[in-house]
N, C-alpha and C positions, 0 to 999 in steps of 0.2 A: 553508525549509519547516519546519513544526511538525506535530504529530499532528493538530491541528485543521484543517489545510489538506487536507482529505480529497480534494477534487476535483483539486487540484494534484498530490497524491501519486498518485492514480489515473492521471492523464495521464502522469506520469513513469514509472510502472510499465508502462503500455502501450508506451511507447517503449523501456524497458530490458529488458523481458521479453516480446518480441513473440510468442514461441512457446508461452507459458504460457496455459492456459485458467484464468482466475481462479475459475471455479466449483469447481475441484478443488484449490485451493491450501490447504495447512494453515497455521495461524497462526504456527507457528515459522518456516517459510520466508518467509511474508509479512512478519513482523516484521524478519527479517534483511535482506530486500531493501529494505525502507523505510529501515532504518538505514544502508544502504550507498548510498542515492541521493545523487547530487551535490547539494549545497546543503541537505541535510536536517540540521537542527540540534536536533531534538526530543530530549527526555530519554528514554533507553532504558527507564527505569523507569516511564514513563507509557504504555506500550503495552498497555493493557487490552483485554480481549476486545471491548468495545463499540466502541472506536475501530477495531480491526482489522476487525470486521464492517462498519463504515461504509465503510472503505477498500475492502474486498472488493466491497461492493455498488456503489460508485461505479466501480470498475474493470470490473465486469461490464457496467455501463451504457455505459462508454466503448468496450468491445469490440463492443457491439451496434450 
């Protein structure tokens, strides 16, 4: 997975962080959780606010 795989990342976060409400996640925690996902190979320096917002939005949709 890469940063651009927003939906795949959101699905993985739904599975690995089942007790977390993504509406209240700060970007520092979100970035760290994504970087620690199994199979994630994205460059840690490419985790900009826009991509984190997209991941958070997709995660919220997955939870609904």
